C-alpha positions, 0 to 999 in steps of 0.5 A: 592065376592063368599063364603069360600068354605067349608073344605070337610071331607075325610076319606081316602086318595089313596096310590098312587098320579097318574095314567098314561097308560102304555107304555107312558111316563108319560112326553108325557101325558096331566095330570089331577087333581083330588082332594083329595074330588072329589077321595072321593066321587067316593069312598064312592059313587062308591065303597062303594055305600052309597047314595047320601044323605049319602054320603055328609053326610060323607064329611059335603055337602050338596046333592046338593054339594056332586053331583057337585063334583061326577059329576067333578069327574066321568068327570075326571077319564072317560078323563083320561081313554079314552084319555090316559091322566095321571090322579093326585090326589093331591089338594083340600079343605079337612080334614082327619078324622079317624072312623067318620061314620054317624050315622044314628039313631041319625041322627046327625054325630061323633065330629070335630075331626073325632076320635068319633067310632060308631057301624055302619060300 
């Protein structure tokens, strides 16, 4: 029996729940579901420019798990862009946290409720 999937920490939910090519009705498009934790991996690595270890700590997963999530997210986004598919952002196994940042000086994470603030951005 496989191990239960660990809940991933997410610090941002995208405002839009889908993206589609312009000029093509959505009922004509194939859909690809991008999980919320996959969108978070893209945000941390590609938008914020964090290294994979810091990204993994932010999400509360191992570095190898983060790498797997990131590769899957990039594959889905590339498929949607190249093959004119609709990208739906939904689902996954995650918990939303606020102001939860990795504190490098003490090498620990903020509290489980995600409401502890640190001085680092």
